[in-house]
N, C-alpha and C positions, 0 to 999 in steps of 0.2 A: 891648508889643503894637502900639503905633503904628508902630514901625520895621518890624515884620513886615507890617503892612497896607500901608505905603508901598512896601516892596520888592515885594510881590505886584502892586500896581497899576502900578508902574514896569515890572516884567517883562511884564505883560499888554499894556501900551501900547507898550513899546519893541521887542518882538520883531517885530511886523509892519513897523515902520519900519526895522529892521536888515536886512531881506531875507535871512534865514538860508538856507543850502543844506545838503543832505545830502551827505555824503562816503561813498564806497565804497572799500574796499581794492582795489588793483590789484597783480597779481603778475607776475613775469617767468617765462615758460614757455620751456624749452629742450627740444624733443622731437626724438629721433632715430628716424626711421621709414624703412622700405624705400621705394625709388623708386615701387613699384607702388601704395603707399597714400598717396602725397604729396597728391594732389588731394582725397581724402576727409578727411584730417586738416586741410588748409588750409580746406576748406569748413566743417568743424566748428568750427574756431577763429573764423572769421568769424561763424558762427551764434551763437556764445557771446559776441558783442560784443567779440571780441579784435581786436587790431591786429598784423598780421604785420610784424616789423621787418626780417627778412632770412632768407635760406636759405644754407646752405653744404653742399657735398658732403662726405660722410664716407666712411670706409673700408667696404668690404663691400657696396657698392651701396646705400647709404642716404643720406639727407639729414638735416641738422640744421636745424630751424626755430626761429627766435627770435621770440617774440611777447609782447605784454602783454595779459593777460586779467583781467577782474574775478574776484576770489576767489569770489564768490557763484555764478559760472557753472561752477566747476570740480569740483563735488561728484561727478559720475559720469564724469569725463573718463578716468580710468584704465581703467574698464570699456570705454569706447568704443575707446580705443587698443588694448587687448588684443584686442578683437573684430575690429577692422578690419585690424590687422597680423598677426593670428593668433599673437599672443604675441611677435612680434619687435620691436615698438616699445617705446621707453622714453622717459620724460620726467622733468624736474626742474621744480619750481615753487616759487618763493620770493617772499615779500612784497617789493614794490618801493616803493609810495607810496600816498597817497590822492588820489582825483580826485572832482570833482563828479559826483553821480549824475544820469543822464539824467532829464528831467522826467517822463516817463510812469512810470518805476520809482519815482521819489521820491513821486509822487502815490499810487501803490499802497501804499507803506510808510506814508504819512501816513494814508490811509484805514483801513488795518489797525490803526494805533495808536489812531485815534479809536474804532473798534469795540471795542477792548479796554477803553477808558476807560468806555464806556457800560455 
């Protein structure tokens, strides 16, 4: 019992000193969209906290966009692409790595976690 109490006290005192951070998964997006929809898709990627890495021309009057986007922001991206490109756009999305979560989003997650505890 003494070891459990010591571990709990050490954890409670050590966590603030360790300066922990929240990590979020980041994925690699490769989207093929028509030239006419290019600006709309680029704007949507930026709105979803994505970073555009590059663009390449593809066959058939379309462009391929390479970007990195947080996985949490991609839940309804397929609907958006289908709507904007009228069903002509496609994309692939794969997990890439973890990155530190922005402070405002980390605080929101922490506040929600504290509400669940109470």
